[in-house]
C-alpha positions in Angstrom: -15.4 -23.0 7.1 -12.5 -21.0 6.1 -10.9 -21.6 2.5 -8.2 -19.0 1.9 -6.6 -17.4 -1.1 -3.0 -16.5 -0.2 -3.9 -13.1 -2.3 -6.8 -11.6 -3.6 -6.8 -11.7 -7.4 -9.2 -8.8 -7.4 -8.4 -5.4 -5.6 -11.3 -3.2 -6.7 -9.9 -0.4 -4.5 -6.7 0.0 -6.6 -8.5 0.1 -9.9 -9.9 3.7 -10.5 -12.4 2.5 -12.9 -13.8 -0.3 -10.6 -13.7 1.8 -7.6 -16.4 4.1 -8.8 -20.0 2.9 -8.4 -21.1 0.7 -9.8 -17.9 -0.1 -11.6 -19.6 -2.2 -14.4 -17.4 -3.1 -17.5 -17.5 -5.5 -20.3 -16.3 -9.1 -20.0 -15.3 -11.6 -22.8 -18.1 -14.1 -23.1 -15.6 -17.2 -22.5 -14.3 -15.6 -19.4 -17.5 -15.7 -17.1 -16.7 -18.8 -15.4 -13.5 -19.4 -13.2 -11.7 -22.2 -11.7 -8.7 -21.6 -9.1 -6.5 -23.1 -6.5 -9.3 -22.9 -3.8 -11.6 -25.1 -6.1 -11.5 -28.2 -4.0 -11.9 -26.4 -0.6 -14.7 -24.2 -1.8 -16.6 -27.1 -3.3 -16.4 -29.3 -0.2 -17.7 -26.5 1.7 -20.4 -26.1 -0.8 -21.2 -29.8 -0.5 -21.5 -29.6 3.3 -23.9 -26.6 3.1 -26.2 -28.3 0.6 -26.3 -31.5 2.6 -26.8 -30.0 6.0 -28.6 -26.5 5.4 -30.0 -26.6 1.9 -33.2 -24.5 3.0 -30.7 -21.8 3.8 -28.6 -21.8 0.6 -31.2 -22.6 -2.2 -34.5 -21.1 -3.4 -36.1 -21.6 -6.5 -39.8 -20.1 -7.5 -41.7 -22.1 -10.0 -41.5 -19.3 -12.6 -37.7 -19.6 -12.4 -37.3 -23.5 -13.2 -36.9 -22.9 -17.1 -34.3 -20.2 -16.6 -32.4 -22.4 -14.2 -32.6 -25.2 -16.4 -31.2 -22.8 -19.2 -28.4 -21.6 -17.0 -27.5 -25.3 -16.3 -27.2 -26.0 -19.9 -25.3 -23.0 -20.4 -22.5 -23.8 -17.8 -22.5 -27.5 -19.1 -21.7 -26.1 -22.7 -19.0 -23.6 -21.2 -17.4 -25.5 -18.4 -14.9 -27.7 -20.5 -13.1 -24.3 -21.1 -12.0 -24.0 -17.3 -11.1 -27.8 -16.9 -14.2 -29.9 -16.8 -14.7 -32.8 -19.0 -18.1 -33.9 -20.2 -18.8 -37.7 -20.6 -22.3 -38.1 -21.7 -24.5 -37.5 -18.8 -21.7 -37.0 -16.3 -19.1 -34.5 -15.7 -15.7 -35.0 -14.4 -14.7 -32.0 -12.2 -11.1 -30.4 -11.7 -11.0 -31.9 -8.1 -11.6 -35.4 -9.4 -15.2 -35.7 -8.5 -17.7 -37.0 -10.9 -21.1 -35.2 -10.9 -24.4 -36.1 -12.8 -26.3 -32.7 -13.2 -30.2 -33.2 -12.9 -32.5 -31.0 -14.9 -35.1 -31.2 -12.2 -32.6 -29.7 -9.7 -30.6 -27.3 -11.9 -29.3 -24.9 -9.2 -28.2 -27.8 -6.8 -26.5 -29.4 -9.7 -24.5 -26.2 -10.2 -23.8 -26.0 -6.6 -22.0 -29.5 -7.0 -19.8 -28.2 -9.9 -19.0 -24.5 -9.8 -17.2 -22.4 -7.3 -19.6 -19.4 -8.5 -22.9 -18.9 -6.7 -25.8 -18.0 -9.0 -28.7 -15.8 -8.7 -31.7 -15.7 -11.2 -33.6 -12.3 -11.7 -36.6 -11.8 -13.9 -38.6 -8.8 -14.8 -41.5 -8.2 -12.3 -44.9 -6.4 -12.6 -43.5 -3.2 -11.4 -40.8 -3.0 -13.7 -37.9 -4.1 -11.3 -36.1 -7.4 -11.8 -36.9 -9.8 -9.1 -34.8 -12.5 -7.4 -36.6 -15.7 -8.4 -34.0 -18.2 -7.7 -30.6 -18.7 -6.1 -27.9 -21.1 -5.0 -26.2 -19.0 -2.4 -23.6 -20.9 -0.4 -21.4 -18.0 0.3 -23.5 -15.0 1.3 -21.5 -11.8 2.2 -23.9 -10.5 5.1 -27.2 -11.1 3.5 -29.9 -13.9 3.8 -31.6 -15.5 0.8 -34.7 -16.1 2.7 -35.3 -12.5 3.1 -34.5 -11.7 -0.6 -36.2 -14.1 -2.7 -39.4 -12.8 -4.4 -38.1 -9.3 -4.1 -37.4 -6.6 -6.8 -34.0 -4.8 -7.0 -34.9 -2.1 -4.5 -36.2 -4.5 -1.9 -33.0 -6.8 -2.4 -30.9 -3.8 -1.7 -32.4 -2.9 1.7 -31.0 -1.6 4.0 -28.0 -0.4 1.7 -27.9 3.6 2.1 -26.2 4.3 -1.0 -29.0 2.4 -3.1 -30.9 5.8 -3.6 -33.6 6.5 -6.3 -31.0 7.5 -8.5 -29.1 4.4 -8.3 -32.1 2.4 -8.4 -32.9 3.8 -11.9 -29.4 3.5 -13.0 -29.2 -0.3 -12.0 -32.7 -1.2 -13.7 -31.6 0.4 -16.9 -28.6 -1.7 -16.8 -30.5 -4.9 -16.2 -32.6 -3.9 -19.1 -29.8 -3.4 -21.6 -27.8 -6.6 -20.7 -27.2 -8.6 -24.0 -26.7 -12.4 -24.1 -23.6 -12.2 -26.0 -22.1 -9.3 -23.8 -21.7 -10.3 -20.2 -20.5 -7.7 -17.7 -18.7 -7.7 -14.4 -17.6 -5.8 -11.3 -16.1 -6.4 -8.1 -16.5 -5.3 -4.4 -14.3 -5.7 -1.3 -15.4 -6.6 2.3 -13.4 -6.6 5.7 -14.3 -9.2 8.1 -13.0 -10.4 11.5 -13.6 -14.0 10.6 -13.1 -16.0 7.2 -16.1 -17.9 7.1 -17.5 -18.3 3.5 -21.1 -18.8 4.6 -21.7 -15.6 6.3 -25.6 -14.6 6.4 -26.9 -11.8 8.0 -30.5 -10.7 8.7 -31.3 -7.0 7.5 -32.1 -6.0 11.0 -28.6 -7.1 12.3 -26.5 -3.7 12.1 -23.2 -4.2 13.5 -20.3 -1.8 13.2 -17.7 -2.5 10.5 -14.3 -4.4 11.4 -11.4 -1.9 11.4 -8.2 -3.7 12.8 -6.1 -1.8 15.4 -2.2 -1.6 14.9 -0.6 -4.6 16.6 -4.0 -6.5 17.1 -5.8 -9.1 14.7 -5.8 -8.1 11.2 -8.7 -10.1 10.0 -9.6 -10.8 6.3 -10.5 -9.3 3.3 -13.4 -10.8 1.0 -13.8 -10.0 -2.7 -16.4 -10.9 -5.0 -16.3 -11.0 -8.8 -19.9 -10.4 -9.9 -20.9 -11.4 -13.4 -24.3 -10.1 -15.0 -25.3 -12.1 -18.1 -28.6 -12.6 -19.9 -29.9 -15.9 -20.8 -30.9 -15.9 -24.6 -34.1 -18.1 -24.4 -35.9 -17.0 -21.0 -34.3 -13.9 -21.1 -33.7 -14.0 -17.4 -30.5 -12.2 -16.0 -27.8 -14.4 -14.3 -26.0 -12.8 -11.2 -22.8 -15.0 -10.8 -20.7 -14.5 -7.7 -17.1 -15.8 -7.2 -15.8 -15.2 -3.8 -12.3 -15.0 -2.6 -11.0 -14.6 1.0 -7.5 -13.8 2.0 -5.8 -12.7 5.2 -5.5 -9.0 5.3 -2.1 -9.1 6.2 -1.5 -10.4 2.6 -2.0 -6.6 1.3 1.0 -4.5 0.7 1.5 -1.5 2.6 0.5 0.7 -0.1 -2.7 -1.6 -0.7 -3.6 -1.4 3.0 -3.4 2.3 3.0 -5.4 2.5 0.0 -8.0 0.1 1.2 -8.5 2.2 4.5 -9.1 5.3 2.6 -11.6 3.5 0.2 -13.3 2.0 3.0 -14.2 5.1 4.7 -15.5 6.7 1.4 -17.8 3.7 0.9 -19.3 3.1 4.3 -22.8 2.3 3.6 -24.1 -0.4 5.7 -23.9 -4.3 5.6 -24.0 -6.3 2.4 -27.4 -6.9 0.9 -26.9 -9.4 -2.1 -26.6 -8.6 -5.6 -25.9 -4.9 -5.2 -23.9 -2.0 -6.5 -22.5 -0.8 -3.4 -19.3 -2.0 -1.6 -19.6 -3.4 1.9 -17.6 -3.3 5.1 -18.7 -5.9 7.7 -17.7 -8.2 10.8 
């Protein structure tokens, strides 16, 4: 299902800092959640996916339950700042729905409330953070069932730019995240179709989409990715906000810059909570 923004609010390729890998920067603690004009449409699509394909969009290993519950409590504490209303055990959402969050199903409860997708990563026995839980309704060319239980190097297969040097940098970053100091980065992806639910197996290597002059222009997809540490369980949360807009919404300057940036970042299909930019069908 397509839920479009008229314009991308995040254009990483126009930002000299954000365009350099991994493009991480500090984020004010009260800005990690967002609600925008696509809220109702994106939440309708999340609801459909949770009802009909929950096994494809949700995974929670037993060791991650406490972290997922802590994350739900964190969102419940912060969501009034972005237009929600708490009424006892109920939450009034910006689109008029009322949700009753359930601690026994924390990630699915978040999927009823927030536009963000959420991944939980916890330290593994080999020193790498492991993906131990996720509510991922809007994957950008990766498949949750392939990534759950993997450490950061395995999550990023087959991204060519995720070499040993980048692996060490990213792991140091994960180790250093503080609960009171979230970080964020962004990416950009070119697609022929606007579908929000866009999984792709690792073995499916398709060529990138590059529109021809006068032909279909396709769509640009951007992700605002927030990294935050939970203070009690110490798990790292990877929150993903997805935006999709018609590529024709770019100005001529933005399109020229995107094509140049696209060529410099061709590194294979997207692969989850990663540091690279992706260009995909």
